[in-house]
PQR file with spaces between the fields and no chain letter, atoms N, CA, C, O and H, PARSE charges and radii, in Angstrom:
ATOM       1  N    MET     1     -17.395  135.841  223.979 -0.4000 1.5000
ATOM       2  CA   MET     1     -18.414  135.134  223.242 -0.0000 2.0000
ATOM       3  C    MET     1     -19.238  134.322  224.242  0.5500 1.7000
ATOM       4  O    MET     1     -18.689  133.568  225.045 -0.5500 1.4000
ATOM       5  N    GLU     2     -20.538  134.483  224.184 -0.4000 1.5000
ATOM       6  CA   GLU     2     -21.437  133.722  225.047 -0.0000 2.0000
ATOM       7  C    GLU     2     -21.857  132.437  224.354  0.5500 1.7000
ATOM       8  O    GLU     2     -22.186  132.427  223.168 -0.5500 1.4000
ATOM       9  H    GLU     2     -20.984  135.096  223.532  0.4000 1.0000
ATOM      10  N    LEU     3     -21.838  131.361  225.117 -0.4000 1.5000
ATOM      11  CA   LEU     3     -22.238  130.067  224.574 -0.0000 2.0000
ATOM      12  C    LEU     3     -23.739  129.888  224.712  0.5500 1.7000
ATOM      13  O    LEU     3     -24.320  130.301  225.715 -0.5500 1.4000
ATOM      14  H    LEU     3     -21.570  131.369  226.081  0.4000 1.0000
ATOM      15  N    PRO     4     -24.377  129.276  223.717 -0.5600 1.5000
ATOM      16  CA   PRO     4     -25.785  128.914  223.874  0.2800 2.0000
ATOM      17  C    PRO     4     -25.936  127.952  225.053  0.5500 1.7000
ATOM      18  O    PRO     4     -24.984  127.264  225.421 -0.5500 1.4000
ATOM      19  N    HIS     5     -27.112  127.904  225.634 -0.4000 1.5000
ATOM      20  CA   HIS     5     -27.329  127.124  226.854 -0.0000 2.0000
ATOM      21  C    HIS     5     -27.083  125.627  226.685  0.5500 1.7000
ATOM      22  O    HIS     5     -26.755  124.959  227.666 -0.5500 1.4000
ATOM      23  H    HIS     5     -27.886  128.462  225.335  0.4000 1.0000
ATOM      24  N    ASN     6     -27.228  125.083  225.498 -0.4000 1.5000
ATOM      25  CA   ASN     6     -27.095  123.637  225.310 -0.0000 2.0000
ATOM      26  C    ASN     6     -25.708  123.217  224.816  0.5500 1.7000
ATOM      27  O    ASN     6     -25.480  122.033  224.567 -0.5500 1.4000
ATOM      28  H    ASN     6     -27.495  125.626  224.701  0.4000 1.0000
ATOM      29  N    ILE     7     -24.784  124.162  224.671 -0.4000 1.5000
ATOM      30  CA   ILE     7     -23.439  123.873  224.174 -0.0000 2.0000
ATOM      31  C    ILE     7     -22.462  124.007  225.337  0.5500 1.7000
ATOM      32  O    ILE     7     -22.467  125.012  226.047 -0.5500 1.4000
ATOM      33  H    ILE     7     -24.969  125.124  224.873  0.4000 1.0000
ATOM      34  N    ASP     8     -21.627  122.994  225.528 -0.4000 1.5000
ATOM      35  CA   ASP     8     -20.768  122.962  226.704 -0.0000 2.0000
ATOM      36  C    ASP     8     -19.391  123.598  226.526  0.5500 1.7000
ATOM      37  O    ASP     8     -18.714  123.851  227.523 -0.5500 1.4000
ATOM      38  H    ASP     8     -21.622  122.177  224.952  0.4000 1.0000
ATOM      39  N    SER     9     -18.948  123.868  225.287 -0.4000 1.5000
ATOM      40  CA   SER     9     -17.625  124.456  225.110 -0.0000 2.0000
ATOM      41  C    SER     9     -17.544  125.240  223.804  0.5500 1.7000
ATOM      42  O    SER     9     -18.330  125.028  222.881 -0.5500 1.4000
ATOM      43  H    SER     9     -19.499  123.663  224.478  0.4000 1.0000
ATOM      44  N    LYS    10     -16.586  126.138  223.751 -0.4000 1.5000
ATOM      45  CA   LYS    10     -16.359  126.920  222.529 -0.0000 2.0000
ATOM      46  C    LYS    10     -15.939  126.011  221.385  0.5500 1.7000
ATOM      47  O    LYS    10     -16.312  126.237  220.234 -0.5500 1.4000
ATOM      48  H    LYS    10     -15.947  126.310  224.501  0.4000 1.0000
ATOM      49  N    PHE    11     -15.167  124.989  221.703 -0.4000 1.5000
ATOM      50  CA   PHE    11     -14.710  124.056  220.688 -0.0000 2.0000
ATOM      51  C    PHE    11     -15.894  123.362  220.010  0.5500 1.7000
ATOM      52  O    PHE    11     -15.928  123.240  218.785 -0.5500 1.4000
ATOM      53  H    PHE    11     -14.864  124.805  222.638  0.4000 1.0000
ATOM      54  N    ARG    12     -16.858  122.911  220.807 -0.4000 1.5000
ATOM      55  CA   ARG    12     -18.034  122.247  220.244 -0.0000 2.0000
ATOM      56  C    ARG    12     -18.849  123.226  219.395  0.5500 1.7000
ATOM      57  O    ARG    12     -19.364  122.859  218.340 -0.5500 1.4000
ATOM      58  H    ARG    12     -16.830  123.010  221.801  0.4000 1.0000
ATOM      59  N    LEU    13     -18.963  124.473  219.861 -0.4000 1.5000
ATOM      60  CA   LEU    13     -19.678  125.498  219.100 -0.0000 2.0000
ATOM      61  C    LEU    13     -19.036  125.703  217.733  0.5500 1.7000
ATOM      62  O    LEU    13     -19.734  125.760  216.720 -0.5500 1.4000
ATOM      63  H    LEU    13     -18.544  124.772  220.718  0.4000 1.0000
ATOM      64  N    ILE    14     -17.718  125.814  217.700 -0.4000 1.5000
ATOM      65  CA   ILE    14     -17.011  126.023  216.444 -0.0000 2.0000
ATOM      66  C    ILE    14     -17.181  124.833  215.512  0.5500 1.7000
ATOM      67  O    ILE    14     -17.368  125.009  214.308 -0.5500 1.4000
ATOM      68  H    ILE    14     -17.152  125.768  218.522  0.4000 1.0000
ATOM      69  N    LEU    15     -17.119  123.615  216.060 -0.4000 1.5000
ATOM      70  CA   LEU    15     -17.318  122.425  215.230 -0.0000 2.0000
ATOM      71  C    LEU    15     -18.726  122.378  214.641  0.5500 1.7000
ATOM      72  O    LEU    15     -18.900  122.053  213.466 -0.5500 1.4000
ATOM      73  H    LEU    15     -16.967  123.472  217.038  0.4000 1.0000
ATOM      74  N    LEU    16     -19.724  122.700  215.452 -0.4000 1.5000
ATOM      75  CA   LEU    16     -21.108  122.697  214.969 -0.0000 2.0000
ATOM      76  C    LEU    16     -21.315  123.742  213.872  0.5500 1.7000
ATOM      77  O    LEU    16     -21.921  123.457  212.839 -0.5500 1.4000
ATOM      78  H    LEU    16     -19.582  122.964  216.406  0.4000 1.0000
ATOM      79  N    VAL    17     -20.806  124.954  214.108 -0.4000 1.5000
ATOM      80  CA   VAL    17     -20.972  126.030  213.120 -0.0000 2.0000
ATOM      81  C    VAL    17     -20.250  125.670  211.831  0.5500 1.7000
ATOM      82  O    VAL    17     -20.789  125.883  210.745 -0.5500 1.4000
ATOM      83  H    VAL    17     -20.314  125.185  214.947  0.4000 1.0000
ATOM      84  N    ALA    18     -19.041  125.129  211.931 -0.4000 1.5000
ATOM      85  CA   ALA    18     -18.281  124.768  210.737 -0.0000 2.0000
ATOM      86  C    ALA    18     -18.973  123.666  209.943  0.5500 1.7000
ATOM      87  O    ALA    18     -19.048  123.724  208.715 -0.5500 1.4000
ATOM      88  H    ALA    18     -18.603  124.956  212.814  0.4000 1.0000
ATOM      89  N    THR    19     -19.474  122.665  210.653 -0.4000 1.5000
ATOM      90  CA   THR    19     -20.171  121.562  209.976 -0.0000 2.0000
ATOM      91  C    THR    19     -21.433  122.065  209.280  0.5500 1.7000
ATOM      92  O    THR    19     -21.706  121.707  208.134 -0.5500 1.4000
ATOM      93  H    THR    19     -19.413  122.618  211.650  0.4000 1.0000
ATOM      94  N    ARG    20     -22.196  122.896  209.982 -0.4000 1.5000
ATOM      95  CA   ARG    20     -23.429  123.435  209.392 -0.0000 2.0000
ATOM      96  C    ARG    20     -23.113  124.364  208.218  0.5500 1.7000
ATOM      97  O    ARG    20     -23.837  124.368  207.223 -0.5500 1.4000
ATOM      98  H    ARG    20     -21.975  123.186  210.913  0.4000 1.0000
ATOM      99  N    ALA    21     -22.047  125.143  208.323 -0.4000 1.5000
ATOM     100  CA   ALA    21     -21.656  126.037  207.231 -0.0000 2.0000
ATOM     101  C    ALA    21     -21.311  125.232  205.977  0.5500 1.7000
ATOM     102  O    ALA    21     -21.647  125.635  204.863 -0.5500 1.4000
ATOM     103  H    ALA    21     -21.458  125.140  209.132  0.4000 1.0000
ATOM     104  N    ARG    22     -20.642  124.096  206.163 -0.4000 1.5000
ATOM     105  CA   ARG    22     -20.337  123.237  205.008 -0.0000 2.0000
ATOM     106  C    ARG    22     -21.619  122.701  204.376  0.5500 1.7000
ATOM     107  O    ARG    22     -21.720  122.605  203.153 -0.5500 1.4000
ATOM     108  H    ARG    22     -20.369  123.769  207.068  0.4000 1.0000
ATOM     109  N    GLN    23     -22.594  122.353  205.210 -0.4000 1.5000
ATOM     110  CA   GLN    23     -23.872  121.871  204.683 -0.0000 2.0000
ATOM     111  C    GLN    23     -24.567  122.970  203.885  0.5500 1.7000
ATOM     112  O    GLN    23     -25.104  122.716  202.807 -0.5500 1.4000
ATOM     113  H    GLN    23     -22.512  122.431  206.203  0.4000 1.0000
ATOM     114  N    LEU    24     -24.554  124.187  204.415 -0.4000 1.5000
ATOM     115  CA   LEU    24     -25.179  125.308  203.714 -0.0000 2.0000
ATOM     116  C    LEU    24     -24.471  125.584  202.390  0.5500 1.7000
ATOM     117  O    LEU    24     -25.114  125.856  201.375 -0.5500 1.4000
ATOM     118  H    LEU    24     -24.118  124.394  205.291  0.4000 1.0000
ATOM     119  N    GLN    25     -23.154  125.511  202.411 -0.4000 1.5000
ATOM     120  CA   GLN    25     -22.383  125.761  201.205 -0.0000 2.0000
ATOM     121  C    GLN    25     -22.649  124.692  200.148  0.5500 1.7000
ATOM     122  O    GLN    25     -22.558  124.960  198.950 -0.5500 1.4000
ATOM     123  H    GLN    25     -22.632  125.290  203.235  0.4000 1.0000
ATOM     124  N    ALA    26     -22.977  123.487  200.594 -0.4000 1.5000
ATOM     125  CA   ALA    26     -23.260  122.389  199.677 -0.0000 2.0000
ATOM     126  C    ALA    26     -24.692  122.433  199.145  0.5500 1.7000
ATOM     127  O    ALA    26     -25.067  121.617  198.303 -0.5500 1.4000
ATOM     128  H    ALA    26     -23.050  123.269  201.568  0.4000 1.0000
ATOM     129  N    GLY    27     -25.503  123.396  199.639 -0.4000 1.5000
ATOM     130  CA   GLY    27     -26.843  123.538  199.090 -0.0000 2.0000
ATOM     131  C    GLY    27     -27.990  123.356  200.059  0.5500 1.7000
ATOM     132  O    GLY    27     -29.148  123.434  199.649 -0.5500 1.4000
ATOM     133  H    GLY    27     -25.199  124.059  200.323  0.4000 1.0000
ATOM     134  N    ALA    28     -27.714  123.116  201.325 -0.4000 1.5000
ATOM     135  CA   ALA    28     -28.792  122.965  202.310 -0.0000 2.0000
ATOM     136  C    ALA    28     -29.521  124.301  202.476  0.5500 1.7000
ATOM     137  O    ALA    28     -28.926  125.369  202.334 -0.5500 1.4000
ATOM     138  H    ALA    28     -26.773  123.052  201.659  0.4000 1.0000
ATOM     139  N    LYS    29     -30.797  124.222  202.773 -0.4000 1.5000
ATOM     140  CA   LYS    29     -31.588  125.432  202.963 -0.0000 2.0000
ATOM     141  C    LYS    29     -31.399  125.968  204.377  0.5500 1.7000
ATOM     142  O    LYS    29     -31.383  125.196  205.335 -0.5500 1.4000
ATOM     143  H    LYS    29     -31.281  123.354  202.888  0.4000 1.0000
ATOM     144  N    PRO    30     -31.253  127.297  204.517 -0.5600 1.5000
ATOM     145  CA   PRO    30     -31.112  127.886  205.855  0.2800 2.0000
ATOM     146  C    PRO    30     -32.349  127.652  206.709  0.5500 1.7000
ATOM     147  O    PRO    30     -33.469  127.633  206.200 -0.5500 1.4000
ATOM     148  N    LEU    31     -32.141  127.476  208.008 -0.4000 1.5000
ATOM     149  CA   LEU    31     -33.235  127.248  208.945 -0.0000 2.0000
ATOM     150  C    LEU    31     -33.735  128.548  209.567  0.5500 1.7000
ATOM     151  O    LEU    31     -34.737  128.544  210.282 -0.5500 1.4000
ATOM     152  H    LEU    31     -31.230  127.492  208.421  0.4000 1.0000
ATOM     153  N    VAL    32     -33.047  129.665  209.303 -0.4000 1.5000
ATOM     154  CA   VAL    32     -33.446  130.977  209.813 -0.0000 2.0000
ATOM     155  C    VAL    32     -33.542  131.949  208.644  0.5500 1.7000
ATOM     156  O    VAL    32     -32.879  131.783  207.620 -0.5500 1.4000
ATOM     157  H    VAL    32     -32.232  129.669  208.723  0.4000 1.0000
ATOM     158  N    GLN    33     -34.370  132.952  208.816 -0.4000 1.5000
ATOM     159  CA   GLN    33     -34.435  134.014  207.821 -0.0000 2.0000
ATOM     160  C    GLN    33     -33.464  135.097  208.238  0.5500 1.7000
ATOM     161  O    GLN    33     -33.511  135.579  209.370 -0.5500 1.4000
ATOM     162  H    GLN    33     -34.909  133.087  209.648  0.4000 1.0000
ATOM     163  N    THR    34     -32.580  135.483  207.324 -0.4000 1.5000
ATOM     164  CA   THR    34     -31.557  136.459  207.640 -0.0000 2.0000
ATOM     165  C    THR    34     -31.201  137.266  206.398  0.5500 1.7000
ATOM     166  O    THR    34     -31.437  136.838  205.268 -0.5500 1.4000
ATOM     167  H    THR    34     -32.542  135.092  206.405  0.4000 1.0000
ATOM     168  N    GLN    35     -30.641  138.419  206.629 -0.4000 1.5000
ATOM     169  CA   GLN    35     -30.180  139.263  205.532 -0.0000 2.0000
ATOM     170  C    GLN    35     -28.787  138.840  205.069  0.5500 1.7000
ATOM     171  O    GLN    35     -28.373  139.176  203.960 -0.5500 1.4000
ATOM     172  H    GLN    35     -30.450  138.767  207.547  0.4000 1.0000
ATOM     173  N    SER    36     -28.073  138.111  205.906 -0.4000 1.5000
ATOM     174  CA   SER    36     -26.697  137.727  205.611 -0.0000 2.0000
ATOM     175  C    SER    36     -26.646  136.689  204.496  0.5500 1.7000
ATOM     176  O    SER    36     -27.535  135.849  204.355 -0.5500 1.4000
ATOM     177  H    SER    36     -28.410  137.838  206.808  0.4000 1.0000
ATOM     178  N    THR    37     -25.582  136.774  203.715 -0.4000 1.5000
ATOM     179  CA   THR    37     -25.348  135.773  202.675 -0.0000 2.0000
ATOM     180  C    THR    37     -24.138  134.901  203.010  0.5500 1.7000
ATOM     181  O    THR    37     -23.802  133.981  202.264 -0.5500 1.4000
ATOM     182  H    THR    37     -24.860  137.456  203.830  0.4000 1.0000
ATOM     183  N    LYS    38     -23.489  135.197  204.133 -0.4000 1.5000
ATOM     184  CA   LYS    38     -22.307  134.436  204.537 -0.0000 2.0000
ATOM     185  C    LYS    38     -22.748  133.177  205.288  0.5500 1.7000
ATOM     186  O    LYS    38     -23.494  133.245  206.265 -0.5500 1.4000
ATOM     187  H    LYS    38     -23.762  135.945  204.738  0.4000 1.0000
ATOM     188  N    VAL    39     -22.269  132.033  204.809 -0.4000 1.5000
ATOM     189  CA   VAL    39     -22.718  130.761  205.373 -0.0000 2.0000
ATOM     190  C    VAL    39     -22.297  130.595  206.829  0.5500 1.7000
ATOM     191  O    VAL    39     -23.025  129.985  207.612 -0.5500 1.4000
ATOM     192  H    VAL    39     -21.662  131.978  204.016  0.4000 1.0000
ATOM     193  N    THR    40     -21.138  131.125  207.204 -0.4000 1.5000
ATOM     194  CA   THR    40     -20.710  130.984  208.595 -0.0000 2.0000
ATOM     195  C    THR    40     -21.599  131.797  209.532  0.5500 1.7000
ATOM     196  O    THR    40     -21.908  131.352  210.638 -0.5500 1.4000
ATOM     197  H    THR    40     -20.547  131.620  206.568  0.4000 1.0000
ATOM     198  N    LYS    41     -22.000  132.958  209.106 -0.4000 1.5000
ATOM     199  CA   LYS    41     -22.877  133.794  209.933 -0.0000 2.0000
ATOM     200  C    LYS    41     -24.267  133.149  210.059  0.5500 1.7000
ATOM     201  O    LYS    41     -24.855  133.141  211.141 -0.5500 1.4000
ATOM     202  H    LYS    41     -21.749  133.320  208.208  0.4000 1.0000
ATOM     203  N    ILE    42     -24.778  132.619  208.963 -0.4000 1.5000
ATOM     204  CA   ILE    42     -26.080  131.939  208.978 -0.0000 2.0000
ATOM     205  C    ILE    42     -26.011  130.714  209.895  0.5500 1.7000
ATOM     206  O    ILE    42     -26.911  130.485  210.704 -0.5500 1.4000
ATOM     207  H    ILE    42     -24.300  132.625  208.085  0.4000 1.0000
ATOM     208  N    ALA    43     -24.934  129.929  209.762 -0.4000 1.5000
ATOM     209  CA   ALA    43     -24.767  128.731  210.585 -0.0000 2.0000
ATOM     210  C    ALA    43     -24.685  129.104  212.061  0.5500 1.7000
ATOM     211  O    ALA    43     -25.262  128.419  212.905 -0.5500 1.4000
ATOM     212  H    ALA    43     -24.203  130.115  209.106  0.4000 1.0000
ATOM     213  N    HIS    44     -23.982  130.174  212.376 -0.4000 1.5000
ATOM     214  CA   HIS    44     -23.857  130.616  213.771 -0.0000 2.0000
ATOM     215  C    HIS    44     -25.222  131.031  214.317  0.5500 1.7000
ATOM     216  O    HIS    44     -25.542  130.721  215.464 -0.5500 1.4000
ATOM     217  H    HIS    44     -23.514  130.731  211.690  0.4000 1.0000
ATOM     218  N    GLN    45     -26.017  131.716  213.528 -0.4000 1.5000
ATOM     219  CA   GLN    45     -27.358  132.114  213.963 -0.0000 2.0000
ATOM     220  C    GLN    45     -28.235  130.890  214.193  0.5500 1.7000
ATOM     221  O    GLN    45     -29.011  130.850  215.147 -0.5500 1.4000
ATOM     222  H    GLN    45     -25.757  131.968  212.596  0.4000 1.0000
ATOM     223  N    GLU    46     -28.113  129.893  213.323 -0.4000 1.5000
ATOM     224  CA   GLU    46     -28.899  128.671  213.481 -0.0000 2.0000
ATOM     225  C    GLU    46     -28.524  127.923  214.762  0.5500 1.7000
ATOM     226  O    GLU    46     -29.400  127.456  215.490 -0.5500 1.4000
ATOM     227  H    GLU    46     -27.482  129.926  212.547  0.4000 1.0000
ATOM     228  N    VAL    47     -27.234  127.813  215.034 -0.4000 1.5000
ATOM     229  CA   VAL    47     -26.780  127.121  216.240 -0.0000 2.0000
ATOM     230  C    VAL    47     -27.223  127.886  217.481  0.5500 1.7000
ATOM     231  O    VAL    47     -27.687  127.280  218.447 -0.5500 1.4000
ATOM     232  H    VAL    47     -26.523  128.193  214.443  0.4000 1.0000
ATOM     233  N    ASN    48     -27.087  129.204  217.469 -0.4000 1.5000
ATOM     234  CA   ASN    48     -27.507  130.018  218.611 -0.0000 2.0000
ATOM     235  C    ASN    48     -29.001  129.901  218.868  0.5500 1.7000
ATOM     236  O    ASN    48     -29.442  129.969  220.015 -0.5500 1.4000
ATOM     237  H    ASN    48     -26.710  129.697  216.684  0.4000 1.0000
ATOM     238  N    ALA    49     -29.787  129.726  217.801 -0.4000 1.5000
ATOM     239  CA   ALA    49     -31.233  129.588  217.941 -0.0000 2.0000
ATOM     240  C    ALA    49     -31.633  128.172  218.375  0.5500 1.7000
ATOM     241  O    ALA    49     -32.802  127.921  218.668 -0.5500 1.4000
ATOM     242  H    ALA    49     -29.428  129.671  216.869  0.4000 1.0000
ATOM     243  N    GLY    50     -30.669  127.252  218.415 -0.4000 1.5000
ATOM     244  CA   GLY    50     -30.966  125.877  218.830 -0.0000 2.0000
ATOM     245  C    GLY    50     -31.624  125.052  217.742  0.5500 1.7000
ATOM     246  O    GLY    50     -32.305  124.069  218.034 -0.5500 1.4000
ATOM     247  H    GLY    50     -29.720  127.456  218.177  0.4000 1.0000
ATOM     248  N    LEU    51     -31.429  125.439  216.491 -0.4000 1.5000
ATOM     249  CA   LEU    51     -32.074  124.747  215.377 -0.0000 2.0000
ATOM     250  C    LEU    51     -31.217  123.648  214.757  0.5500 1.7000
ATOM     251  O    LEU    51     -31.689  122.898  213.903 -0.5500 1.4000
ATOM     252  H    LEU    51     -30.876  126.238  216.254  0.4000 1.0000
ATOM     253  N    VAL    52     -29.977  123.554  215.178 -0.4000 1.5000
ATOM     254  CA   VAL    52     -29.079  122.539  214.631 -0.0000 2.0000
ATOM     255  C    VAL    52     -28.964  121.405  215.642  0.5500 1.7000
ATOM     256  O    VAL    52     -28.353  121.575  216.697 -0.5500 1.4000
ATOM     257  H    VAL    52     -29.594  124.163  215.872  0.4000 1.0000
ATOM     258  N    PRO    53     -29.541  120.261  215.332 -0.5600 1.5000
ATOM     259  CA   PRO    53     -29.486  119.148  216.287  0.2800 2.0000
ATOM     260  C    PRO    53     -28.097  118.506  216.299  0.5500 1.7000
ATOM     261  O    PRO    53     -27.434  118.412  215.266 -0.5500 1.4000
ATOM     262  N    PHE    54     -27.676  118.075  217.469 -0.4000 1.5000
ATOM     263  CA   PHE    54     -26.409  117.365  217.585 -0.0000 2.0000
ATOM     264  C    PHE    54     -26.512  116.403  218.751  0.5500 1.7000
ATOM     265  O    PHE    54     -27.372  116.538  219.621 -0.5500 1.4000
ATOM     266  H    PHE    54     -28.215  118.151  218.308  0.4000 1.0000
ATOM     267  N    GLU    55     -25.620  115.432  218.749 -0.4000 1.5000
ATOM     268  CA   GLU    55     -25.626  114.416  219.785 -0.0000 2.0000
ATOM     269  C    GLU    55     -24.200  114.232  220.289  0.5500 1.7000
ATOM     270  O    GLU    55     -23.256  114.196  219.499 -0.5500 1.4000
ATOM     271  H    GLU    55     -24.922  115.322  218.042  0.4000 1.0000
ATOM     272  N    ILE    56     -24.048  114.118  221.582 -0.4000 1.5000
ATOM     273  CA   ILE    56     -22.735  113.909  222.175 -0.0000 2.0000
ATOM     274  C    ILE    56     -22.631  112.438  222.546  0.5500 1.7000
ATOM     275  O    ILE    56     -23.418  111.923  223.340 -0.5500 1.4000
ATOM     276  H    ILE    56     -24.814  114.148  222.224  0.4000 1.0000
ATOM     277  N    PHE    57     -21.649  111.775  221.959 -0.4000 1.5000
ATOM     278  CA   PHE    57     -21.424  110.366  222.261 -0.0000 2.0000
ATOM     279  C    PHE    57     -20.354  110.263  223.333  0.5500 1.7000
ATOM     280  O    PHE    57     -19.324  110.933  223.275 -0.5500 1.4000
ATOM     281  H    PHE    57     -21.009  112.194  221.314  0.4000 1.0000
ATOM     282  N    GLU    58     -20.619  109.411  224.308 -0.4000 1.5000
ATOM     283  CA   GLU    58     -19.631  109.205  225.355 -0.0000 2.0000
ATOM     284  C    GLU    58     -18.672  108.122  224.912  0.5500 1.7000
ATOM     285  O    GLU    58     -19.071  107.117  224.322 -0.5500 1.4000
ATOM     286  H    GLU    58     -21.456  108.866  224.355  0.4000 1.0000
ATOM     287  N    ASN    59     -17.414  108.340  225.202 -0.4000 1.5000
ATOM     288  CA   ASN    59     -16.380  107.395  224.831 -0.0000 2.0000
ATOM     289  C    ASN    59     -16.395  106.228  225.798  0.5500 1.7000
ATOM     290  O    ASN    59     -16.327  106.420  227.013 -0.5500 1.4000
ATOM     291  H    ASN    59     -17.090  109.155  225.681  0.4000 1.0000
ATOM     292  N    ASN    60     -16.483  105.029  225.267 -0.4000 1.5000
ATOM     293  CA   ASN    60     -16.484  103.827  226.086 -0.0000 2.0000
ATOM     294  C    ASN    60     -15.038  103.418  226.348  0.5500 1.7000
ATOM     295  O    ASN    60     -14.325  103.072  225.406 -0.5500 1.4000
ATOM     296  H    ASN    60     -16.538  104.874  224.280  0.4000 1.0000
ATOM     297  N    PRO    61     -14.588  103.448  227.596 -0.5600 1.5000
ATOM     298  CA   PRO    61     -13.185  103.130  227.874  0.2800 2.0000
ATOM     299  C    PRO    61     -12.794  101.710  227.489  0.5500 1.7000
ATOM     300  O    PRO    61     -11.617  101.445  227.245 -0.5500 1.4000
ATOM     301  N    ASP    62     -13.749  100.795  227.429 -0.4000 1.5000
ATOM     302  CA   ASP    62     -13.437   99.418  227.058 -0.0000 2.0000
ATOM     303  C    ASP    62     -12.992   99.311  225.606  0.5500 1.7000
ATOM     304  O    ASP    62     -12.217   98.418  225.263 -0.5500 1.4000
ATOM     305  H    ASP    62     -14.706  101.009  227.627  0.4000 1.0000
ATOM     306  N    ASP    63     -13.473  100.212  224.746 -0.4000 1.5000
ATOM     307  CA   ASP    63     -13.112  100.170  223.330 -0.0000 2.0000
ATOM     308  C    ASP    63     -11.683  100.641  223.089  0.5500 1.7000
ATOM     309  O    ASP    63     -11.032  100.176  222.153 -0.5500 1.4000
ATOM     310  H    ASP    63     -14.103  100.937  225.024  0.4000 1.0000
ATOM     311  N    ASN    64     -11.188  101.550  223.914 -0.4000 1.5000
ATOM     312  CA   ASN    64      -9.869  102.137  223.683 -0.0000 2.0000
ATOM     313  C    ASN    64      -8.748  101.442  224.438  0.5500 1.7000
ATOM     314  O    ASN    64      -7.592  101.499  224.019 -0.5500 1.4000
ATOM     315  H    ASN    64     -11.716  101.927  224.674  0.4000 1.0000
ATOM     316  N    ASP    65      -9.067  100.802  225.523 -0.4000 1.5000
ATOM     317  CA   ASP    65      -8.036  100.204  226.362 -0.0000 2.0000
ATOM     318  C    ASP    65      -7.902   98.705  226.083  0.5500 1.7000
ATOM     319  O    ASP    65      -8.128   97.877  226.965 -0.5500 1.4000
ATOM     320  H    ASP    65     -10.006  100.755  225.864  0.4000 1.0000
ATOM     321  N    LYS    66      -7.541   98.378  224.880 -0.4000 1.5000
ATOM     322  CA   LYS    66      -7.337   96.972  224.528 -0.0000 2.0000
ATOM     323  C    LYS    66      -6.085   96.492  225.255  0.5500 1.7000
ATOM     324  O    LYS    66      -5.075   97.193  225.329 -0.5500 1.4000
ATOM     325  H    LYS    66      -7.357   99.051  224.163  0.4000 1.0000
ATOM     326  N    GLU    67      -6.181   95.311  225.772 -0.4000 1.5000
ATOM     327  CA   GLU    67      -5.040   94.779  226.486 -0.0000 2.0000
ATOM     328  C    GLU    67      -3.919   94.478  225.508  0.5500 1.7000
ATOM     329  O    GLU    67      -4.098   93.753  224.530 -0.5500 1.4000
ATOM     330  H    GLU    67      -7.001   94.742  225.711  0.4000 1.0000
ATOM     331  N    LYS    68      -2.777   95.044  225.791 -0.4000 1.5000
ATOM     332  CA   LYS    68      -1.611   94.800  224.933 -0.0000 2.0000
ATOM     333  C    LYS    68      -0.748   93.742  225.598  0.5500 1.7000
ATOM     334  O    LYS    68      -0.450   93.804  226.791 -0.5500 1.4000
ATOM     335  H    LYS    68      -2.631   95.633  226.586  0.4000 1.0000
ATOM     336  N    LYS    69      -0.367   92.798  224.809 -0.4000 1.5000
ATOM     337  CA   LYS    69       0.516   91.746  225.340 -0.0000 2.0000
ATOM     338  C    LYS    69       1.945   92.280  225.354  0.5500 1.7000
ATOM     339  O    LYS    69       2.402   92.870  224.375 -0.5500 1.4000
ATOM     340  H    LYS    69      -0.609   92.747  223.839  0.4000 1.0000
ATOM     341  N    PRO    70       2.635   92.074  226.444 -0.5600 1.5000
ATOM     342  CA   PRO    70       4.021   92.551  226.500  0.2800 2.0000
ATOM     343  C    PRO    70       4.891   91.733  225.541  0.5500 1.7000
ATOM     344  O    PRO    70       4.707   90.528  225.373 -0.5500 1.4000
ATOM     345  N    LYS    71       5.835   92.428  224.926 -0.4000 1.5000
ATOM     346  CA   LYS    71       6.752   91.748  224.006 -0.0000 2.0000
ATOM     347  C    LYS    71       7.757   90.960  224.829  0.5500 1.7000
ATOM     348  O    LYS    71       8.271   91.435  225.841 -0.5500 1.4000
ATOM     349  H    LYS    71       5.984   93.408  225.063  0.4000 1.0000
ATOM     350  N    SER    72       8.017   89.770  224.378 -0.4000 1.5000
ATOM     351  CA   SER    72       8.977   88.959  225.107 -0.0000 2.0000
ATOM     352  C    SER    72      10.390   89.337  224.686  0.5500 1.7000
ATOM     353  O    SER    72      10.676   89.529  223.504 -0.5500 1.4000
ATOM     354  H    SER    72       7.599   89.385  223.556  0.4000 1.0000
ATOM     355  N    ALA    73      11.252   89.439  225.664 -0.4000 1.5000
ATOM     356  CA   ALA    73      12.660   89.771  225.385 -0.0000 2.0000
ATOM     357  C    ALA    73      13.398   88.504  225.017  0.5500 1.7000
ATOM     358  O    ALA    73      13.282   87.488  225.701 -0.5500 1.4000
ATOM     359  H    ALA    73      11.020   89.283  226.624  0.4000 1.0000
ATOM     360  N    LYS    74      14.149   88.562  223.947 -0.4000 1.5000
ATOM     361  CA   LYS    74      14.912   87.376  223.531 -0.0000 2.0000
ATOM     362  C    LYS    74      16.367   87.634  223.610  0.5500 1.7000
ATOM     363  O    LYS    74      17.167   86.752  223.299 -0.5500 1.4000
ATOM     364  H    LYS    74      14.243   89.388  223.391  0.4000 1.0000
């Protein structure tokens, strides 16, 4: 499977297609004209065409590494 130029991993591609397929199933209008009626195939075509916008958020290490106080031994 070839990845579109703006997608960095297969995992991200699958997440984007799945999310878009759920939107289509809920009633969103397709962004491409296609003969297919399967929402996953339509979503995959939309992602490959670069029509599905997405944003990658970087994880801030300060948010996850909260200082834990050591438990005192009694």
